[in-house]
DODO-601022 format. One record per residue (C-alpha): residue number from 1; residue in three letters; chain; x, y, z. Coordinates in pm, whole numbers. Each point is the difference from the previous one (the first is absolute). Layout:
N
NODE|NUM|Ala|A|X|Y|Z
...
END
This chain:
432
NODE|1|Unk|A|9440|8102|9826
NODE|2|Unk|A|119|-251|-318
NODE|3|Unk|A|239|79|-252
NODE|4|Unk|A|-279|-27|-249
NODE|5|Unk|A|-268|234|233
NODE|6|Unk|A|309|263|-10
NODE|7|Unk|A|37|-29|-364
NODE|8|Unk|A|-342|78|-60
NODE|9|Unk|A|-29|264|236
NODE|10|Unk|A|309|156|-171
NODE|11|Unk|A|-175|-24|-304
NODE|12|Unk|A|-314|164|110
NODE|13|Unk|A|159|260|162
NODE|14|Unk|A|194|116|-280
NODE|15|Unk|A|-223|260|-146
NODE|16|Unk|A|17|173|386
NODE|17|Unk|A|367|-9|-28
NODE|18|Unk|A|-4|189|-350
NODE|19|Unk|A|-151|278|209
NODE|20|Unk|A|237|-55|255
NODE|21|Unk|A|269|38|-240
NODE|22|Unk|A|-165|303|-146
NODE|23|Unk|A|-82|199|344
NODE|24|Unk|A|423|-71|64
NODE|25|Unk|A|67|117|-337
NODE|26|Unk|A|-207|340|66
NODE|27|Unk|A|197|41|314
NODE|28|Unk|A|338|-70|-126
NODE|29|Unk|A|62|-310|124
NODE|30|Unk|A|21|-191|-338
NODE|31|Unk|A|187|120|-298
NODE|32|Unk|A|-226|138|-252
NODE|33|Unk|A|201|-154|-306
NODE|34|Unk|A|94|-365|139
NODE|35|Unk|A|-343|-52|210
NODE|36|Unk|A|-157|-268|-216
NODE|37|Unk|A|344|-210|83
NODE|38|Unk|A|-196|-88|338
NODE|39|Unk|A|-285|-194|-222
NODE|40|Unk|A|293|-184|-179
NODE|41|Unk|A|41|184|-321
NODE|42|Unk|A|305|181|-130
NODE|43|Unk|A|131|192|-281
NODE|44|Unk|A|344|-165|30
NODE|45|Unk|A|112|-353|-210
NODE|46|Unk|A|171|-293|193
NODE|47|Unk|A|331|1|-107
NODE|48|Unk|A|125|-297|-178
NODE|49|Unk|A|184|-279|239
NODE|50|Unk|A|-25|-98|325
NODE|51|Unk|A|-190|240|212
NODE|52|Unk|A|-3|-12|413
NODE|53|Unk|A|-248|206|187
NODE|54|Unk|A|113|143|373
NODE|55|Unk|A|-330|142|165
NODE|56|Unk|A|54|208|325
NODE|57|Unk|A|-338|207|155
NODE|58|Unk|A|185|312|103
NODE|59|Unk|A|285|275|-83
NODE|60|Unk|A|179|-152|325
NODE|61|Unk|A|-15|-383|-192
NODE|62|Unk|A|125|152|-321
NODE|63|Unk|A|273|159|118
NODE|64|Unk|A|165|-305|184
NODE|65|Unk|A|-64|-178|-290
NODE|66|Unk|A|250|211|-210
NODE|67|Unk|A|337|-157|126
NODE|68|Unk|A|-158|-351|-148
NODE|69|Unk|A|-158|106|-331
NODE|70|Unk|A|380|208|-41
NODE|71|Unk|A|142|-383|104
NODE|72|Unk|A|-238|-207|-262
NODE|73|Unk|A|68|221|-294
NODE|74|Unk|A|383|-13|82
NODE|75|Unk|A|-56|-397|-6
NODE|76|Unk|A|-239|-9|-243
NODE|77|Unk|A|5|280|-248
NODE|78|Unk|A|-257|-176|-271
NODE|79|Unk|A|-254|-4|288
NODE|80|Unk|A|-272|245|-14
NODE|81|Unk|A|-144|139|345
NODE|82|Unk|A|-376|116|26
NODE|83|Unk|A|-20|178|352
NODE|84|Unk|A|-307|49|168
NODE|85|Unk|A|-128|226|262
NODE|86|Unk|A|-370|133|73
NODE|87|Unk|A|101|365|96
NODE|88|Unk|A|120|346|-211
NODE|89|Unk|A|272|64|208
NODE|90|Unk|A|130|-315|-46
NODE|91|Unk|A|-55|-2|-363
NODE|92|Unk|A|208|350|-35
NODE|93|Unk|A|300|-143|174
NODE|94|Unk|A|50|-320|-184
NODE|95|Unk|A|-21|246|-350
NODE|96|Unk|A|265|153|120
NODE|97|Unk|A|214|-299|149
NODE|98|Unk|A|-68|-261|-253
NODE|99|Unk|A|70|223|-333
NODE|100|Unk|A|211|-153|-183
NODE|101|Unk|A|13|-301|204
NODE|102|Unk|A|-176|-271|-219
NODE|103|Unk|A|-306|7|287
NODE|104|Unk|A|-291|216|-45
NODE|105|Unk|A|-315|33|230
NODE|106|Unk|A|-408|-51|-11
NODE|107|Unk|A|-240|63|261
NODE|108|Unk|A|-151|-348|122
NODE|109|Unk|A|-367|-44|-57
NODE|110|Unk|A|-263|-20|233
NODE|111|Unk|A|-88|-372|95
NODE|112|Unk|A|-253|-37|-266
NODE|113|Unk|A|30|-329|-186
NODE|114|Unk|A|-62|147|-330
NODE|115|Unk|A|221|280|75
NODE|116|Unk|A|223|-246|137
NODE|117|Unk|A|-21|-247|-302
NODE|118|Unk|A|53|332|-216
NODE|119|Unk|A|337|107|131
NODE|120|Unk|A|94|-367|-15
NODE|121|Unk|A|-29|-55|-318
NODE|122|Unk|A|139|289|-128
NODE|123|Unk|A|314|-28|217
NODE|124|Unk|A|55|-381|-10
NODE|125|Unk|A|276|7|252
NODE|126|Unk|A|233|-343|57
NODE|127|Unk|A|53|65|355
NODE|128|Unk|A|-124|210|260
NODE|129|Unk|A|136|139|374
NODE|130|Unk|A|-248|184|216
NODE|131|Unk|A|168|220|268
NODE|132|Unk|A|-106|12|420
NODE|133|Unk|A|-360|-93|79
NODE|134|Unk|A|-271|87|-273
NODE|135|Unk|A|-169|-289|-80
NODE|136|Unk|A|-261|76|-266
NODE|137|Unk|A|-203|-309|-23
NODE|138|Unk|A|-138|4|-418
NODE|139|Unk|A|342|136|-72
NODE|140|Unk|A|197|-304|147
NODE|141|Unk|A|-260|-258|-74
NODE|142|Unk|A|4|105|-383
NODE|143|Unk|A|424|-38|65
NODE|144|Unk|A|-80|-334|121
NODE|145|Unk|A|-213|-95|-237
NODE|146|Unk|A|217|98|-309
NODE|147|Unk|A|266|-199|161
NODE|148|Unk|A|217|310|17
NODE|149|Unk|A|319|-38|267
NODE|150|Unk|A|-54|251|287
NODE|151|Unk|A|221|50|340
NODE|152|Unk|A|-118|233|255
NODE|153|Unk|A|327|197|88
NODE|154|Unk|A|96|237|259
NODE|155|Unk|A|-306|-110|216
NODE|156|Unk|A|-125|89|274
NODE|157|Unk|A|-317|-102|231
NODE|158|Unk|A|-73|129|344
NODE|159|Unk|A|-148|-167|273
NODE|160|Unk|A|-310|161|25
NODE|161|Unk|A|-77|-47|-454
NODE|162|Unk|A|157|-367|87
NODE|163|Unk|A|-295|-30|209
NODE|164|Unk|A|-267|111|-228
NODE|165|Unk|A|131|-186|-284
NODE|166|Unk|A|-56|-322|208
NODE|167|Unk|A|-379|122|105
NODE|168|Unk|A|-29|21|-356
NODE|169|Unk|A|178|-350|-96
NODE|170|Unk|A|-328|-147|147
NODE|171|Unk|A|-208|171|-278
NODE|172|Unk|A|194|80|-252
NODE|173|Unk|A|289|-174|-151
NODE|174|Unk|A|276|318|-47
NODE|175|Unk|A|238|10|-304
NODE|176|Unk|A|291|-114|93
NODE|177|Unk|A|-1|-314|-234
NODE|178|Unk|A|103|240|-241
NODE|179|Unk|A|358|25|154
NODE|180|Unk|A|272|-269|-35
NODE|181|Unk|A|234|194|243
NODE|182|Unk|A|-21|256|252
NODE|183|Unk|A|298|224|89
NODE|184|Unk|A|-71|156|406
NODE|185|Unk|A|152|298|129
NODE|186|Unk|A|41|-125|333
NODE|187|Unk|A|1|-386|156
NODE|188|Unk|A|-353|132|187
NODE|189|Unk|A|-162|78|-346
NODE|190|Unk|A|99|-315|-95
NODE|191|Unk|A|-144|-207|253
NODE|192|Unk|A|-350|157|-46
NODE|193|Unk|A|-18|-40|-378
NODE|194|Unk|A|114|-362|106
NODE|195|Unk|A|-342|9|230
NODE|196|Unk|A|-165|94|-290
NODE|197|Unk|A|84|-337|-201
NODE|198|Unk|A|284|168|-224
NODE|199|Unk|A|270|-323|-10
NODE|200|Unk|A|350|192|-138
NODE|201|Unk|A|7|280|199
NODE|202|Unk|A|348|142|50
NODE|203|Unk|A|149|314|265
NODE|204|Unk|A|200|155|-229
NODE|205|Unk|A|0|411|74
NODE|206|Unk|A|-147|316|-42
NODE|207|Unk|A|41|150|-332
NODE|208|Unk|A|-63|348|118
NODE|209|Unk|A|371|-20|160
NODE|210|Unk|A|154|6|-381
NODE|211|Unk|A|-269|247|-105
NODE|212|Unk|A|160|349|-132
NODE|213|Unk|A|8|274|192
NODE|214|Unk|A|-367|223|-69
NODE|215|Unk|A|68|252|-262
NODE|216|Unk|A|76|351|77
NODE|217|Unk|A|71|342|-251
NODE|218|Unk|A|305|118|210
NODE|219|Unk|A|-64|337|-112
NODE|220|Unk|A|-393|-58|158
NODE|221|Unk|A|192|-124|312
NODE|222|Unk|A|194|331|21
NODE|223|Unk|A|-307|197|-77
NODE|224|Unk|A|-197|-158|342
NODE|225|Unk|A|291|53|180
NODE|226|Unk|A|36|370|-56
NODE|227|Unk|A|-352|18|82
NODE|228|Unk|A|4|-120|325
NODE|229|Unk|A|328|231|58
NODE|230|Unk|A|128|-182|306
NODE|231|Unk|A|-333|-31|148
NODE|232|Unk|A|-59|-301|195
NODE|233|Unk|A|-230|-241|-163
NODE|234|Unk|A|-149|-370|-27
NODE|235|Unk|A|-144|-207|-222
NODE|236|Unk|A|-313|-210|25
NODE|237|Unk|A|-3|-230|-315
NODE|238|Unk|A|-257|-220|-148
NODE|239|Unk|A|-259|115|223
NODE|240|Unk|A|-380|-145|25
NODE|241|Unk|A|-309|188|62
NODE|242|Unk|A|-47|-129|370
NODE|243|Unk|A|361|35|101
NODE|244|Unk|A|-10|334|-103
NODE|245|Unk|A|-177|187|325
NODE|246|Unk|A|252|-173|213
NODE|247|Unk|A|299|142|-187
NODE|248|Unk|A|-142|323|0
NODE|249|Unk|A|-49|-52|382
NODE|250|Unk|A|395|-80|-17
NODE|251|Unk|A|89|306|-156
NODE|252|Unk|A|-212|227|245
NODE|253|Unk|A|191|-158|268
NODE|254|Unk|A|363|70|-193
NODE|255|Unk|A|-84|370|-81
NODE|256|Unk|A|-91|80|402
NODE|257|Unk|A|350|-129|43
NODE|258|Unk|A|142|113|-350
NODE|259|Unk|A|-200|297|-129
NODE|260|Unk|A|179|76|-319
NODE|261|Unk|A|-64|-407|-90
NODE|262|Unk|A|-131|-134|-347
NODE|263|Unk|A|-180|-356|-64
NODE|264|Unk|A|68|-86|-384
NODE|265|Unk|A|-328|-197|-22
NODE|266|Unk|A|13|-209|-329
NODE|267|Unk|A|-317|-228|2
NODE|268|Unk|A|9|-343|-181
NODE|269|Unk|A|-269|109|-253
NODE|270|Unk|A|133|346|-149
NODE|271|Unk|A|-383|91|-108
NODE|272|Unk|A|-126|80|345
NODE|273|Unk|A|219|322|44
NODE|274|Unk|A|-275|203|34
NODE|275|Unk|A|-168|-213|265
NODE|276|Unk|A|285|8|242
NODE|277|Unk|A|31|382|-20
NODE|278|Unk|A|-355|16|97
NODE|279|Unk|A|106|-246|302
NODE|280|Unk|A|300|238|60
NODE|281|Unk|A|-215|292|19
NODE|282|Unk|A|-231|-155|239
NODE|283|Unk|A|260|-116|227
NODE|284|Unk|A|155|392|-5
NODE|285|Unk|A|247|-99|-223
NODE|286|Unk|A|109|215|-284
NODE|287|Unk|A|134|-197|-294
NODE|288|Unk|A|123|63|-332
NODE|289|Unk|A|-53|-277|-329
NODE|290|Unk|A|238|-71|-198
NODE|291|Unk|A|-157|-75|-250
NODE|292|Unk|A|-132|333|-71
NODE|293|Unk|A|387|136|38
NODE|294|Unk|A|-80|128|333
NODE|295|Unk|A|348|78|229
NODE|296|Unk|A|-37|-65|405
NODE|297|Unk|A|39|368|149
NODE|298|Unk|A|74|29|349
NODE|299|Unk|A|-358|14|76
NODE|300|Unk|A|-55|-321|-150
NODE|301|Unk|A|21|-313|197
NODE|302|Unk|A|-70|-266|-275
NODE|303|Unk|A|130|-69|-307
NODE|304|Unk|A|-226|-235|-186
NODE|305|Unk|A|205|-172|-293
NODE|306|Unk|A|-289|-109|-188
NODE|307|Unk|A|173|-86|-326
NODE|308|Unk|A|108|-354|-188
NODE|309|Unk|A|362|-155|33
NODE|310|Unk|A|152|218|228
NODE|311|Unk|A|44|-259|319
NODE|312|Unk|A|419|37|-112
NODE|313|Unk|A|16|345|35
NODE|314|Unk|A|-171|41|292
NODE|315|Unk|A|151|-301|194
NODE|316|Unk|A|352|218|-94
NODE|317|Unk|A|-80|338|62
NODE|318|Unk|A|-219|-111|384
NODE|319|Unk|A|181|-297|104
NODE|320|Unk|A|-227|-27|343
NODE|321|Unk|A|-292|-203|-165
NODE|322|Unk|A|-282|-190|106
NODE|323|Unk|A|-114|-246|-198
NODE|324|Unk|A|-338|-7|-54
NODE|325|Unk|A|-296|-290|21
NODE|326|Unk|A|93|-93|303
NODE|327|Unk|A|-169|171|286
NODE|328|Unk|A|-336|-130|-180
NODE|329|Unk|A|-61|-345|-56
NODE|330|Unk|A|121|-5|-353
NODE|331|Unk|A|323|-222|49
NODE|332|Unk|A|241|273|-98
NODE|333|Unk|A|218|130|-275
NODE|334|Unk|A|343|-103|-109
NODE|335|Unk|A|260|147|233
NODE|336|Unk|A|314|-116|-211
NODE|337|Unk|A|-75|282|-246
NODE|338|Unk|A|102|250|284
NODE|339|Unk|A|209|-211|195
NODE|340|Unk|A|228|-53|-371
NODE|341|Unk|A|54|382|-10
NODE|342|Unk|A|115|28|369
NODE|343|Unk|A|-335|189|176
NODE|344|Unk|A|-51|-48|384
NODE|345|Unk|A|-301|-157|-7
NODE|346|Unk|A|-317|-109|169
NODE|347|Unk|A|-353|-190|-28
NODE|348|Unk|A|-309|-122|166
NODE|349|Unk|A|-88|-307|154
NODE|350|Unk|A|-200|-128|-290
NODE|351|Unk|A|323|-147|-238
NODE|352|Unk|A|-210|-330|-73
NODE|353|Unk|A|97|26|-354
NODE|354|Unk|A|380|11|114
NODE|355|Unk|A|15|-164|310
NODE|356|Unk|A|391|-157|-11
NODE|357|Unk|A|113|316|-197
NODE|358|Unk|A|-116|218|294
NODE|359|Unk|A|93|-234|272
NODE|360|Unk|A|398|-9|-148
NODE|361|Unk|A|-12|376|-101
NODE|362|Unk|A|-78|5|385
NODE|363|Unk|A|248|-226|164
NODE|364|Unk|A|266|172|-232
NODE|365|Unk|A|-48|362|176
NODE|366|Unk|A|-96|121|-331
NODE|367|Unk|A|-392|56|43
NODE|368|Unk|A|-254|58|315
NODE|369|Unk|A|-333|-86|51
NODE|370|Unk|A|-269|274|99
NODE|371|Unk|A|-300|-85|119
NODE|372|Unk|A|-195|330|-29
NODE|373|Unk|A|11|363|-49
NODE|374|Unk|A|169|98|355
NODE|375|Unk|A|308|-281|-63
NODE|376|Unk|A|39|125|-356
NODE|377|Unk|A|60|331|106
NODE|378|Unk|A|226|-76|317
NODE|379|Unk|A|180|-162|-342
NODE|380|Unk|A|37|285|-171
NODE|381|Unk|A|87|239|263
NODE|382|Unk|A|246|-231|147
NODE|383|Unk|A|197|17|-364
NODE|384|Unk|A|-55|366|-43
NODE|385|Unk|A|198|1|342
NODE|386|Unk|A|262|-264|-103
NODE|387|Unk|A|77|45|-366
NODE|388|Unk|A|277|-253|38
NODE|389|Unk|A|-241|-265|159
NODE|390|Unk|A|-210|22|-319
NODE|391|Unk|A|324|-23|-234
NODE|392|Unk|A|125|-299|211
NODE|393|Unk|A|-362|-124|-106
NODE|394|Unk|A|34|107|-341
NODE|395|Unk|A|324|-234|-99
NODE|396|Unk|A|-134|-295|247
NODE|397|Unk|A|-239|24|-224
NODE|398|Unk|A|176|36|-339
NODE|399|Unk|A|224|-282|126
NODE|400|Unk|A|-346|-224|66
NODE|401|Unk|A|-108|51|-322
NODE|402|Unk|A|325|-93|-207
NODE|403|Unk|A|-15|-365|199
NODE|404|Unk|A|-218|-180|-207
NODE|405|Unk|A|147|28|-383
NODE|406|Unk|A|40|-330|-147
NODE|407|Unk|A|-397|-81|-27
NODE|408|Unk|A|26|40|-349
NODE|409|Unk|A|268|-224|-107
NODE|410|Unk|A|-182|-279|268
NODE|411|Unk|A|-313|94|-170
NODE|412|Unk|A|92|-65|-332
NODE|413|Unk|A|142|-284|110
NODE|414|Unk|A|-290|-205|149
NODE|415|Unk|A|-234|156|-313
NODE|416|Unk|A|207|-292|-206
NODE|417|Unk|A|-324|-214|-5
NODE|418|Unk|A|-178|319|-136
NODE|419|Unk|A|223|108|-237
NODE|420|Unk|A|133|-302|-171
NODE|421|Unk|A|-275|9|-199
NODE|422|Unk|A|72|301|-152
NODE|423|Unk|A|226|-125|-267
NODE|424|Unk|A|365|-122|-39
NODE|425|Unk|A|175|228|176
NODE|426|Unk|A|-53|-95|335
NODE|427|Unk|A|65|275|298
NODE|428|Unk|A|296|-16|181
NODE|429|Unk|A|114|148|274
NODE|430|Unk|A|237|-41|325
NODE|431|Unk|A|-191|32|307
NODE|432|Unk|A|117|209|231
END
């Protein structure tokens, strides 16, 4: 499909996309006060002076960029930072973290040409930084057309995605021309990006190594520990629907050996609590739901943590953890979040989104890869029987997560090409 055909298709699809947004709004997945930002509208005036636009798709990407935002604001206090994401959870987190910093959040518009133009006409960014791997052709094509300097930062590209883009190149020119520079998480990511035609690609490290630890209310941690009252518990975090049957199967095996064991199950999407409760009932594993203020008693086998923004609480209170999105072909969730908090952690075979990171964690004896429900059950039971093993793995994970420091400094130095156009106060930062 040519870019012109894609633009035409996206424009023609705008009525359907508006209905899509309204359905999401009805399900609580869009902000009722700000959902029109997804169409490029805003009630917020553009600040005077230079505006740097940073875009990340999700909570994890947004959190990883916070140290970069802080460093930019330290070296360029005159610079306004517009930070866009697409999810409510990331918007709520950024509202807290960016308050008083000179940076602010907006929702990214869907990739409809008129909505994109409305967004860019209002904000008129002087430069743009895009995080990781979300590539929207109309948004990036508009950046290129307007000659707004842009870089792809903390870039990652799994081999499967690279092959898909290579096939797409025969029919549709991807929007890489918008990027003057790509800063990759690893040399493998850099090589895959070069294969797709990006000229200036540099491997400088992963911003997630320098992301702040997941926030947690100390009172909430203490309350959860008190609720567990010494009961053995393990955590399955950021889980996806197709892998939850295997997780519940693993927990049945664990309870056969340890009848008091409690699974704390935190789905990737908190709105799925009722569905998970039904699955637990069908599996004859009685469940309590955190969103309903139900505490797990001796009769409950599963505690469904169907609340938002509490992974920091859960990882600290239940430090034997399985990282979801990895027993199904989803690509995995970020394992550095539990590693930074000293969790003894496991993940499944599908970690394509974090392939080199997963391999390095395993090599550092800081994580375990499990292939199915049986292997997951054995992982949990071994650590239940040997808390010292879990403690050693947690310490190894914490040490591993601390090794990536210096990425922000290297990134700022590499971004001179992009940031130099933001005014006379050029960003200068010593490389680590």
